[in-house]
C-alpha positions, 0 to 999 in steps of 0.5 A, a space after each residue: 500500500 502506498 503512503 504517498 499523497 499529493 502535496 496540498 500546498 504546492 511549494 516553490 524551491 528557490 536556489 539563488 546565489 548559493 542560498 535556498 528557500 522553500 516557500 508555499 506558492 500561496 505566500 507569493 500571492 499569485 492567482 496563477 503561479 504557472 504564468 512565468 512572468 508573474 512568478 518571476 516578478 513575485 520572486 524578484 520582489 521576495 528576494 528584493 532584487 531586480 527582475 533582470 537578476 533572474 533572467 538566466 534562472 530556470 523554472 521547473 514545473 513538477 507534476 505535484 504542483 511544486 516549482 523549482 527555480 534554479 540557475 541554468 546548468 552549464 555543462 562542458 
């Protein structure tokens, strides 16, 4: 029997300049967290940085409703 449950409060995991945060998406006050522009603006506000500082950050949307924001990976 599986004990896994769907996340009832989707989380935003942020990795920014060597620091990490986990927030409930509701804390950002977004009507539609799937709208990338609005999410980046709310995140910049949370981090107290200009939105342009998030330009090279990747947003990963997970099936359980969580979102990960991380620096773009560079290989090679």
